[in-house]
N, C-alpha and C positions, 0 to 999 in steps of 0.2 A: 128593339126600336133602332138602335145604332146600325145594326146590320141592314135593315131595310132602307135607312137613310143613305148608307154607302151605295146600295144598289140603285137607289133613285139618282144619286149624283152620277154614277157611272153610266146609267141608261140615258140620262139627260145629255151628258157629254158626247156619247156615241150618236145620239140624235142630232145634235148641233153639227158634229163633224160630217154626218151623212147628208144633211140638207144644205150645209155650207152657206148658211145665211143667218142673220140675226134679226130678220123681220119679226115684228111682235107676234104675228099670227103663228109663225113657225115655232117661236119660243114658247108660246102658250100651249100649243098642241104638243110639243115635245115634253114640256113639264107635265102635262096631263097624262100622256102615254107612259112616261117614266114613273110617275107617281102610282098610276094604276098597276103597272107591271110589278113594281116593287111591293105594293100592298098585297097583291094576289100571290105572287110567286116568291117573294122574299124569304119566306121560311123554308122553302123547298130547295133553294140553291145551295150547293154543297160548299162553296168557298167561304172562307172567313174574310170579312171586309178588310182587315188589316193586311192580309195577303194581296188582295185585289189592288190596294192603293200603293203598294210598294213600288217605288221608282225603279228599283233594280229589276223587278219582274217585267215592267213595261219596257225597259231597255232591252232585255233579252227577247221580248216579243218583237220589238222592232228589228232586231238582228235576225230573228227567225224568219221573218217574212221574205227577205230576198233569198235566203237559203232554201226555203220551200219552193219559191219560184224557180230557182236554178235547178233543183232536183226534178221538178215537174218538166222543165224544158229538156233536161237531159233524158228523162224517161220518154218524153214525146218523140224525140229524135230516134231513140233506140227502137221504139215500137214502129215508127214510120219506116226505118231501115229494114226491119224484119218483114213488114208487110210488102215493101217494094222489092225485096230480094227474091230471086226465083225459087230458091229452096225453102222459103218460109220456115226459117229456123226457130221453131218454138218447141218447148218441152214443158207444157203446163202441168201443174200439180199443186198440192197443198204443202206448205211449209209451216212447221211449228216453231214459233219464236218466243223465247222467254224475255220479258222486259224487266228492267230495273225500276221502272216508274212505280211510285207508291200510291198516288191518288187515282181515284176512278176517272176524274176529269182529264188528268194527264194521259191516261190510257186511252180514253175516247179520242182525245186530240191526236194521239199517235195513230190510232186505227183510222181516223178520218184522213190524216195526212197520207198514210199508206194507200188508202182507197182512192184518193184524189190523184195519186201519181199513176200515170198510165202503165199497164202491165202488171199491176198488183191490185188485189182487193181483199180487204179484211172480211173473213167469213164468220169468225166467232172470237169472242174474248171470254176467257175463263181465268179469273184471278189475275195472275201475272203472265199468262200464256195467251198469245195471239195466234190464230190459225189464218194464214195468208194464202190466197190463191195467187200463184206467181206464174208468169209467162215462161220462165226459164229455170225449171227445177232440174238440173242435171243430177247425176249420181255423185256429184262432187261433195265438197266439204260444206256441211250445213252451218258451221260457224261463219264461214265466209258468206254464205247465202244470207244468213241472218243479218250480218253486217251490211251487206249490199242493200237489203230491203229497208232496214230501219235507218241506215246511214246516219246523218247527223241529227235526224229528227229527235231521237231519244235524248241526245246531249242537251239540246236547247229546251225541249219540253220539261226536262228535269229542273232546269233553272227557272223556268216560268212558273210551274205548278207545284213542284215538290219542295 
C-alpha cells in the first residue's frame, strides 16, 4: 500500500507541474488520474518508493537534464555538419557497449538517451550490453567509441537510478 501511495503522490505532483495550475477542476482530475494509475500499475513499477522520493536522486535528475540537452545539441550540430559536407563523412555500423548500470530502468533510460541523441540508435539491450547503431564507426578504438556514445549519460543515470 505504501508503494502505491508513493506512486500516487509522484503522479499527482507530475500532473500539477504539467498543468501548471491549481484550479480545483485540474486538481480533482489530477488526483483521479494519479489514483487510478497508482492502483492499476503500482504493483508493476520496478522502483522502490524510498528511492523515488530521495532528494539526492532528484538533484541528479535536475543536473542530468541540461547535460542531456547539451549532448543532443552537440550531436545535432555534428549530424548537420555531416549532412551539409560535400563528402558526407559517415561510416555507420553497430557498436557493442557494456554498461555499468545495474537496474533495468537505468539501462532503459540510457538506451533512450542514446536513441534520442542524433546519430545513434539503440538496437538491442541484453543484460549489461547495449548494441548501438552509430553514424561514425571507424576501425578505431572501441573503448573511445563507447565513451563517446554513452558520454556522461551513464555517470548521471547511475546516480539517479542505481
